[in-house]
C-alpha positions as CSV (number, residue, x, y, z in Angstrom):
1,M,18.6,25.4,-10.9
2,A,16.9,23.1,-13.5
3,W,18.3,19.5,-13.8
4,V,18.0,16.7,-16.3
5,S,18.0,13.1,-15.3
6,L,19.3,10.4,-17.7
7,T,18.1,6.9,-16.6
8,I,19.9,3.9,-18.1
9,D,18.8,0.3,-17.8
10,V,21.8,-1.9,-18.5
11,K,23.2,-5.3,-17.8
12,E,24.6,-5.2,-14.3
13,P,28.2,-6.2,-15.3
14,D,28.3,-3.1,-17.5
15,S,27.0,-0.8,-14.7
16,E,30.4,0.6,-13.6
17,L,31.4,1.4,-17.2
18,V,28.1,3.3,-17.7
19,Q,28.7,5.2,-14.4
20,S,32.2,6.2,-15.6
21,T,30.7,7.2,-19.0
22,L,28.1,9.5,-17.4
23,Y,30.7,11.2,-15.2
24,D,32.9,11.7,-18.3
25,F,30.0,13.6,-20.0
26,G,29.5,15.9,-17.0
27,A,27.0,14.1,-14.6
28,A,26.9,16.0,-11.3
29,G,25.7,12.9,-9.4
30,L,24.5,9.3,-9.8
31,E,21.9,7.0,-8.3
32,I,22.5,3.3,-8.6
33,R,19.9,0.6,-8.2
34,D,21.2,-3.0,-8.4
35,S,21.7,-6.3,-6.5
36,Q,24.0,-4.5,-4.1
37,N,21.9,-1.4,-3.6
38,P,18.3,-2.5,-2.8
39,V,15.6,0.1,-3.4
40,M,12.9,1.5,-1.2
41,P,9.3,0.4,-1.7
42,Q,7.4,2.2,-4.5
43,V,10.7,2.8,-6.4
44,R,11.2,1.0,-9.8
45,K,13.5,-1.9,-9.4
46,P,15.9,-3.2,-12.1
47,A,14.9,-6.3,-14.0
48,A,16.8,-9.5,-13.0
49,G,20.4,-9.3,-14.0
50,D,20.2,-5.6,-14.8
51,A,21.1,-2.4,-13.1
52,I,19.6,1.1,-13.3
53,V,22.0,4.0,-13.4
54,I,20.6,7.5,-13.1
55,G,22.8,10.5,-13.9
56,Y,21.9,14.1,-13.0
57,F,23.1,16.8,-15.5
58,E,22.9,20.6,-15.4
59,S,23.1,20.7,-19.2
60,K,20.5,18.9,-21.3
61,G,23.0,18.9,-24.2
62,D,25.5,16.9,-22.0
63,A,22.8,14.5,-21.0
64,E,21.8,13.9,-24.6
65,E,25.4,13.3,-25.7
66,A,25.8,10.8,-22.7
67,K,22.7,9.0,-23.8
68,A,23.9,8.6,-27.4
69,E,27.3,7.4,-26.2
70,V,25.7,4.8,-23.9
71,L,23.3,3.4,-26.4
72,E,26.1,3.1,-28.9
73,R,28.6,1.4,-26.6
74,F,26.3,-0.9,-24.6
75,L,24.2,-3.5,-26.4
76,G,20.6,-3.7,-25.1
77,A,20.9,-0.6,-22.9
78,R,17.7,1.5,-22.7
79,A,17.8,5.2,-21.9
80,T,15.3,7.9,-21.0
81,L,15.8,11.7,-20.4
82,E,13.6,13.6,-18.0
83,D,13.5,17.2,-16.7
84,V,13.8,17.2,-12.9
85,V,11.3,19.5,-11.2
86,E,13.1,21.7,-8.8
87,R,11.9,21.1,-5.3
88,D,12.8,22.1,-1.8
89,W,14.5,18.9,-0.8
90,S,14.8,19.9,2.8
91,V,11.1,19.1,3.2
92,A,10.2,17.1,0.0
93,W,11.6,13.9,1.5
94,R,8.6,14.0,3.9
95,D,6.3,13.0,1.1
96,Q,7.9,9.5,1.2
97,I,7.1,9.0,4.9
98,K,3.7,7.4,5.3
99,S,1.7,6.7,8.4
100,V,0.4,3.2,9.0
101,T,-2.6,1.8,10.9
102,V,-2.2,-1.8,12.2
103,G,-4.9,-3.1,14.5
104,R,-5.1,-0.8,17.5
105,L,-1.9,0.9,16.5
106,W,-1.3,4.1,14.4
107,I,2.4,4.9,13.6
108,G,3.3,8.2,11.9
109,P,5.7,11.1,11.7
110,P,5.6,13.9,14.3
111,W,4.3,16.4,11.7
112,E,1.0,14.4,11.6
113,R,0.5,14.7,15.3
114,A,-2.4,17.1,14.9
115,T,-4.3,14.8,12.5
116,A,-3.5,11.4,14.3
117,P,-6.7,9.4,14.6
118,K,-8.5,9.4,17.9
119,G,-9.1,6.1,19.5
120,K,-5.8,4.6,18.3
121,V,-2.6,3.8,20.2
122,C,-0.4,6.4,18.5
123,L,3.4,6.4,18.2
124,F,5.2,9.3,16.6
125,I,8.5,8.3,15.0
126,E,10.9,10.8,13.6
127,P,12.6,9.2,10.5
128,K,16.3,9.7,11.2
129,M,19.3,7.4,10.8
130,A,17.7,4.2,12.0
131,F,15.3,1.8,10.3
132,G,11.8,1.5,11.3
133,T,9.1,4.2,10.8
134,G,6.4,1.6,10.6
135,D,5.6,1.9,6.8
136,H,7.9,-0.8,5.6
137,P,6.2,-4.3,5.2
138,T,8.5,-6.0,7.6
139,T,7.8,-3.5,10.3
140,S,4.0,-3.6,9.8
141,L,4.0,-7.4,9.8
142,C,5.7,-7.2,13.2
143,L,3.3,-4.6,14.5
144,A,0.4,-6.8,13.7
145,A,2.1,-9.6,15.7
146,V,2.6,-7.3,18.6
147,D,-1.0,-6.1,18.6
148,D,-2.3,-9.7,18.4
149,F,0.0,-11.1,21.1
150,M,-0.6,-8.2,23.5
151,T,-4.4,-8.6,23.2
152,G,-4.2,-12.0,24.7
153,H,-1.2,-11.5,27.0
154,P,-1.4,-8.2,29.0
155,G,1.7,-7.6,31.1
156,A,3.8,-9.9,28.9
157,T,7.6,-9.6,28.9
158,V,9.0,-8.5,25.5
159,L,12.4,-8.5,23.9
160,D,13.0,-6.5,20.6
161,V,16.3,-7.5,19.0
162,G,17.7,-5.1,16.4
163,T,15.3,-2.4,17.6
164,G,16.3,0.5,15.3
165,T,14.0,3.4,16.2
166,G,12.4,1.3,18.9
167,V,9.0,1.2,17.2
168,L,8.2,-2.5,18.1
169,A,9.2,-2.2,21.7
170,F,7.4,1.0,22.1
171,A,4.2,-0.4,20.5
172,A,4.3,-3.3,22.9
173,K,4.8,-1.1,25.9
174,K,1.9,1.1,24.9
175,L,-0.2,-1.9,24.4
176,G,0.4,-3.1,28.0
177,A,3.7,-5.0,28.0
178,G,5.5,-5.5,31.3
179,R,9.3,-5.7,31.3
180,T,10.4,-4.6,27.8
181,V,13.9,-4.8,26.6
182,A,15.2,-3.4,23.2
183,V,18.7,-3.9,21.9
184,D,20.7,-3.0,18.8
185,N,24.3,-3.3,18.0
186,D,24.2,0.2,16.5
187,A,24.9,2.8,19.2
188,V,23.4,5.6,17.0
189,A,20.1,3.6,16.7
190,V,19.9,3.2,20.4
191,A,20.5,6.9,21.0
192,L,17.8,7.8,18.5
193,A,15.4,5.3,20.1
194,K,16.0,6.9,23.4
195,E,15.1,10.3,21.9
196,C,12.0,8.7,20.4
197,A,10.9,7.3,23.8
198,Q,11.2,10.7,25.4
199,E,9.2,12.3,22.5
200,N,6.4,9.8,23.0
201,G,6.5,9.9,26.8
202,I,7.4,6.2,27.1
203,E,9.2,5.0,30.2
204,G,10.5,1.7,31.3
205,V,11.9,0.3,28.1
206,E,15.4,-1.0,28.6
207,L,17.4,0.3,25.6
208,S,20.9,-0.7,25.1
209,T,23.6,-2.2,22.9
210,K,23.9,-5.3,25.1
211,A,24.6,-8.7,23.4
212,L,22.0,-11.4,23.7
213,P,24.1,-13.6,26.1
214,S,24.3,-10.7,28.6
215,L,20.5,-10.2,28.9
216,D,18.9,-11.6,32.0
217,G,15.9,-13.9,31.7
218,V,13.5,-15.2,29.1
219,F,10.7,-13.4,27.4
220,D,7.1,-14.1,26.6
221,L,7.4,-12.4,23.2
222,V,10.7,-12.0,21.3
223,L,10.8,-9.9,18.1
224,A,13.6,-9.7,15.6
225,N,13.2,-7.7,12.4
226,I,16.6,-8.2,10.9
227,L,18.0,-9.6,7.7
228,A,17.7,-13.3,7.0
229,N,21.4,-14.1,7.1
230,T,21.8,-12.4,10.5
231,L,18.8,-14.3,11.9
232,V,20.4,-17.6,10.9
233,E,23.6,-16.6,12.6
234,L,21.8,-15.4,15.8
235,A,19.5,-18.5,16.1
236,P,21.7,-20.3,18.8
237,L,21.7,-17.0,20.8
238,L,18.1,-15.9,20.1
239,A,16.2,-19.1,20.6
240,P,17.2,-19.5,24.3
241,K,15.5,-16.1,25.1
242,V,12.2,-17.4,23.9
243,K,9.7,-18.4,26.6
244,G,6.6,-18.2,24.5
245,R,6.4,-16.7,21.1
246,L,9.2,-15.7,18.6
247,V,8.4,-13.4,15.7
248,L,11.0,-13.0,12.9
249,A,10.8,-10.6,9.9
250,G,13.2,-9.0,7.5
251,V,13.0,-12.2,5.5
252,L,12.2,-12.5,1.8
253,V,9.9,-15.3,0.8
254,P,12.7,-17.4,-0.9
255,Q,14.8,-17.2,2.3
256,A,12.1,-18.6,4.6
257,E,13.0,-22.3,4.6
258,E,16.7,-21.6,5.6
259,V,15.6,-19.4,8.5
260,K,12.9,-21.8,9.6
261,A,15.4,-24.7,9.7
262,A,17.8,-22.7,11.8
263,F,15.2,-22.1,14.6
264,V,13.6,-25.5,14.5
265,K,17.1,-26.9,15.0
266,Q,17.2,-24.9,18.2
267,G,14.1,-26.5,19.6
268,L,11.4,-24.1,18.6
269,T,8.1,-25.1,16.8
270,H,7.2,-23.3,13.6
271,A,3.6,-21.9,14.1
272,Q,2.7,-19.8,11.1
273,D,3.8,-17.7,8.2
274,V,2.4,-14.3,7.2
275,V,3.2,-12.9,3.8
276,Q,3.1,-9.3,2.6
277,G,4.3,-8.8,-0.9
278,E,7.8,-10.2,-1.2
279,W,8.3,-10.3,2.6
280,I,7.4,-13.1,5.0
281,R,7.0,-13.1,8.8
282,L,7.8,-16.4,10.6
283,D,6.3,-17.2,13.9
284,F,7.5,-19.8,16.3
285,T,6.5,-21.1,19.7
286,R,8.2,-23.0,22.5
287,K,6.2,-25.8,23.7
288,P,5.8,-26.0,27.5
């Protein structure tokens, strides 16, 4: 079946009315990009204060009528029509999953197993219902920190908070970590991470939904790739688990100062920042 997409750039307060209008003219489905629905990397983002509403129509005539209606009703709206090339979506999504090389590590999907580079520590991550295939900037920033730390601290203990697919914990383990603990409050993520460990032949990583206060001991390296507001909330629980180094990601550059302040308040020393695009990694140490 051939489809037509109608892409509308409109002021965000008008977005819901535009959505309703597209449905009234026969849209079979909508895609919304706005401040409440962040987009994946490489996908066009709306301008500040705007939303992008994309309607998919079976009839080009319906799409053209919807376009005319939107442009007439919503001042400043911009609209474009495009034919949607029919694809086998059961496999086409794979094109969006990219392998990544960070230091000694190579992270990629299982279908690239045969072409994975020799001489790298390889992890094969099946992209399912948990964040963390390695190609997102926040994940690659953390992978670089893991590679760097494990180079100088073989056998180090590692805690990965908000582990998702387990990629950071598994990378640390394959690079020589000792006790490795990975926790996530999402039971589905933990189940998928356990599958991933089996698929990669990784043993000895303690995967669970345990809360931070229930974890025994402190750790040489603590990793938390979570959203900034959650990091701030977790600071009083996360900081006491840090014996040596804390690495935080999931933070946008404008959010960095608030996150830094929360962890400095807990007695940690800010060591460095590493920026990749709009994302920033924050490293802290605990002085002996």
